[in-house]
N, C-alpha and C positions, 0 to 999 in steps of 0.2 A: 733341715729347718725350712727352707725354701718351699720345697716341695709340699710339705704338710700344710705351710701356710697357704700356697697356691690352692690347694685343694679345698681347704678351709674356705677361703674367700670365695671361690667359685661356688660352693655350697650356699654361702651367705647370700650372695647376690642372686642365685638362681631361686632362693627362698623369697628374696624381695621381688623378682620377677613375678613369682606365683602370686604374692599379694597383691601388687600392682594390676597385673592382667586378669586376675580373678575377678576384680571389680567391674570389668568391662562386659557387655552383653556378649553371649555365647555364639559367635557367629563364625563361618569359615575364616574370615579374615582374622580375628582374634586367636583362633586355634592355630592359624598359620604363623602368626607373631610369636606365639608361645613355643612352637615347634622350632622357629628360626634360632630361638635365644638358648637351645639345649644343645649340650655337648661339647661344647668349646672349652679350651684351657682357662679362658677368662684371664688372660694375661693383663690386658688393659685395665680391667677392673681391680686386679690385684695391685697394679701400679698406683692407681688412685688410692687404694686404702693403706698401701704400704707408705707412700709418700705422706699421707696424713698422718699416719703413726710417727713417722720421722719428726713431725712438727707438732706432737701431742694434740692432734684434733681427733675428737670422739668419732668413733666408727659409726655411731648414730646419725652425725652429720656427713660423713663421708660416704656411706652406703647409697645415697641418692645419686650424685655424679658417678659414682662406680658403676650403678647399674645403668645410668645413663649412656655411659662410653660403651657399654657392651650392647645397649639397644642400637646404638648408631653403628657400631661395628657389624651388628646382625643384619641391619639394613643394608649396608654395604656388599655384603656377601649374597643375600637374596638377589639383589638387583645386578651383581656382576656374574651371577650364574646363568642369568636369563639367555635365552637364544640370541638376542640383539647383542649382547655383550660376549661373554666367554664361552657360553652354550655348553655349562657342565650339568651332568645328571647326578652327581653324588657329591655331597658336602658333609663332613664329619662322619663319614662311614653310613649315611642315609640317603634316600632320594631327596634331592633339591627341592624347594617349596613349589617351584613350577611345574615340577614332575609330580609330585604328591598331590596337588591341587590343579591349578592351570596358572597360564601367565598372568591373567587378570587378577587374581587373588595374589600371586607373588608381588606385581606390582604395588597393589594397594597394601599389602602387609609391610613391604619394605617402607613406603612413604609413612605408614603409621608409626613404625618402629623409629623413624628419622623424628618425627614430631615429638613423640614420647620421649626422646632423648633430652630435647630442650626443656620440655615440662619437668622431667625429673631433675634437671640440673638448675631449676628455679624454684624448687620448693621452699617453702618458708622454714622448714626444718633445717636447712643447710645453715641459715644464718642471716646476717645483714643483707640488705638489698644491694649493696654495692658489690658484695662478694658474689651474689647470684648473677648479678648483671656481667661481671667480668667472666664467671664461668660459661654464660651462654654466648657472649661475643666471641670469646678466644675458641670456643667449640665450633661456632660458626665458621670463624676464619680457618680453622684447622681442617673442616670437613668440607668446605666448599670450593669454590674456583680458584682460591688462593692455596687450597693444601690438597686433600685427598682427590677430589673430583678432577682438579688440575691434573695430578698425577695420571687418574684413569684417562682423560682426555688425551695426554700425550702417549700414553700406552697404546690408545686405539690409533692414533696418528702414525706411529710408529710401524704398524702393521702394514700399512700401505706406502711407506716411504721408499725412496728410491735407494737409500743405503742405510745399513743397519746403524743404530745409535752408536756414538762414542761412549766412553766410559764416563766422561763427564756428563753427559745428557741421561744416562741411565742413572747415575747419582741423584742428579736433579728430579728426575722421573720419580724415583723411588722415595725421595725425601718427602714428597707429596702423597703418593699413593699409599705408602706404608708408614712411613715416619712420621706424618703430622698428627696422627692419632695417637701413637706412642708418646710422642712429645707432649700432647695435651695432657695424657694420663699421668705421666710422671710428675708433670708440673702442678697437678691439681692440688696436692696436700700443701705446696707452698702459697697457691692462690687462697686455699681455704684459710691458712695462717696468717695471710697478708705478708708472708716472707718474701726473701730473695729468691727468685726464679733460676738466676743464672747457673748455680753446679747442677741441678736437677735437669735443665735445659740442655747442657752440654752432655750429662750423662745419656738423655734420651735421645738424642741426635746420633750418638754412637751406638747406642743399642738398637735404634730403628734400622740403620743400615746393616748392622751385624745380622739383625733379623733377617733381611731381604737376601744377603748373600747366602745365610744358612737355607732359606727356602729354594734359592737357586741350585744349591748342592743337593737338597733333597729331591728336587725336580728331576735331577740326573740319577741319583743313587738310591732314593727311598724305596720304601715298599708300599705300593697303593693301599693294601689291606690296612698296615698300621696308620698311614698318613690319613686315610678315609676320604682321598680324593683322587681324581685322575692326575697321574704324572706323565712328565716328559711333553707337556704340551708345548712348551716353549720351543724345544728342540725340534719337533715335528713342525712347528710353523716357521722356523728359522728364524726366530727372535734373537737378537742380541741380548745376554744376560751378563752377570759377572762372572759367571763361570766361562761362557763363551769367549769373553774378552780377556780373563786374566788366566783360565785354565783352573782345573780343581785344586791343586796344591796351592797356589798363588791366592785363589779365593778363600781357602781355608785360612791361609796366613794372614789375610787382610781381616777377615772376620776376627780372628784372635786378638791382632792389635786392635781393633775398635773397642773389645771388650775391654781390654786393659786400659784404653783412654778412659772409658766410660767409668769404670772403677776408680780411676785415678781422681775424676771429677767429684767423687763423693767423700774423698779423705777427710775433709772438713767436718763431717759428721761422725766420726770415729766409728766406734763399734756399733752403733744404731744402723748403720748403712749395710751391713754384712748381708741382710736378707735381700736388699736390691742388688749387691755386687752378684751374690748367687744367682740372682735371676738373669743377669747379664751371661754369667757363663752358661746357664740352661739353654738359653736362647740359640746358642751354637752347637749345643750337644743333644738338642731333642731329635726325634725321629717322627715328629708328625707337626 
């Protein structure tokens, strides 16, 4: 059920991107924006739509923030791939945006995708103004210097630090870099319904950390062709990761424990939360 729903939601979101981006002038930067949104799993958008279903929120309302979070995630990847950041030439099995076009277009496409995310999260179709304002405010906090950007800055600082990060420091870093947008996505449905955020927040915090541990494992054991990106970057750079600090077996065990914690947080929703539980299990079993 989960895998089918993930594919269905990714197709729905991609169709919405086509609709939104198709209304823009046909320039290199808009072509690059569209290119950057293609080919991903759409996990964050799925979490928005599934958490909305959990609260009986219409997909016609939820599709806007679901597309918005995928726009913001795409921007983060475009900028993360730049030579001044991680300097990657492959993303989702295709040349990165700055390789296919150039660095200037990549910067502008990322900027435009970021602002598009906030436009999509404040569309009148979503509902009352206070809900749209809360979506935008919480997304700004999750994506900026309190969230994702903070995590990225800590990651850059770690590259030139005198000593490797501790487990506690890596956990804090990844809670921003990876976890903040996952948490926002999983809580979006509750925000749309003006419901209690606590269970989904607890679920998402466990999910986000498990996701990053799985990424660290994939970086060691994964297949680059399947993953669609360069692997073993962290090991080559001598960066501390969950795997380097815990070891492979302990990292797997920790990821599995986090998934169980996340699933336990959803017990109050009953059978309606089974697809979200399956999503958590998928996160640590994926190969890309």
